[in-house]
Structure formats: structure tokens, C-alpha cells
C-alpha positions in Angstrom: -24.2 43.1 -2.5 -20.8 41.3 -3.2 -20.6 39.7 0.1 -24.4 38.4 0.0 -22.7 35.2 -2.0 -19.6 34.9 -0.2 -19.3 32.3 2.8 -18.1 34.3 6.0 -15.8 31.3 6.8 -12.1 32.2 6.4 -9.1 30.7 7.4 -5.5 32.0 8.4 -2.9 29.4 8.1 0.7 30.1 8.9 4.0 27.9 8.7 3.5 26.7 5.4 6.2 24.9 4.3 8.0 26.3 1.3 7.8 23.2 -1.0 3.9 22.6 -0.6 3.7 26.4 -1.3 5.5 25.8 -4.3 3.7 22.7 -5.1 0.0 24.2 -4.8 0.9 27.3 -6.5 2.1 25.3 -9.5 -0.9 23.1 -9.4 -3.2 26.7 -9.3 -1.3 27.8 -12.5 -1.6 24.6 -14.5 -5.1 24.2 -13.9 -5.8 27.9 -14.7 -7.7 28.5 -11.7 -7.4 30.9 -8.7 -5.1 29.8 -5.7 -8.0 30.0 -3.4 -9.9 27.4 -5.4 -6.8 25.2 -5.4 -6.6 25.4 -1.6 -10.4 24.6 -1.0 -10.1 21.9 -3.4 -7.0 20.4 -1.8 -8.5 20.5 1.6 -11.5 18.9 0.4 -9.9 16.0 -1.4 -8.1 15.4 2.1 -11.2 15.0 4.1 -14.0 12.2 3.9 -16.7 14.9 3.8 -16.5 15.1 0.1 -15.0 11.8 -0.7 -17.8 10.0 -2.4 -15.6 8.7 -5.5 -15.2 5.3 -6.4 -11.9 3.3 -6.2 -10.5 4.3 -9.5 -11.2 8.0 -9.4 -7.6 8.8 -8.4 -6.9 7.3 -12.1 -9.5 9.7 -13.6 -7.6 12.6 -15.4 -4.0 11.1 -14.7 -2.9 10.9 -18.4 -4.2 7.6 -19.8 -2.6 4.1 -19.6 1.1 3.9 -20.3 3.1 1.3 -22.2 4.0 -0.2 -18.7 0.4 -0.4 -17.8 -0.5 -2.2 -20.7 2.2 -4.7 -20.5 1.1 -5.2 -17.0 -2.5 -5.9 -18.2 -1.2 -8.5 -20.8 1.2 -10.2 -18.1 -1.9 -10.8 -16.1 -3.6 -12.9 -18.9 -0.7 -15.2 -19.5 -1.7 -18.6 -17.9 1.0 -20.5 -16.6 0.2 -23.6 -17.5 2.8 -25.5 -15.2 1.2 -23.8 -11.8 -2.3 -25.0 -12.9 -1.1 -28.5 -14.3 -2.4 -27.9 -17.7 -0.7 -29.7 -20.7 
């Protein structure tokens, strides 16, 4: 009964670099999710099959805007009067 809901597609991946393995396992632990789920999400996000995101989705959940980003936004709002020949 359990296998009725399970996909029968499985992969065996060999020669995973040690640093990649550590990063994926750490991501899984931090998110509190299964290693399998972490791998599926990593594979999905690296393909265009599931890429329906907007241009700023990479930023969502990144921890917010820090002081450097806020300063960059403020700097963009400064008008260089000399460059625009303004008095």
C-alpha cells in the first residue's frame, strides 16, 4: 500500500564530491527536512522545468536587506547635479 503513492523513478548517483555532500547534508539539517527532499529541491531548482520564478525570487528568504544594501539604495537616490548640469 505504501508504494502506491511513491514514484517508481529512482536514481543512483556516484562520485559525489565530498564538499558537495557536506553542503547538501548541512542544508538538509538546517531546514529540518529529509536528505531526499533536499536533493530533489536542489535538482529541481537547477532545471528550467520548475523555474517559474520572478527575477527576485533568489532574494526571498535570504535574511532581508542589510545595511550595505540600504546604503546602496540611498546612494542611488543622490542626484549628481554637476553630471546633470543642474544648479
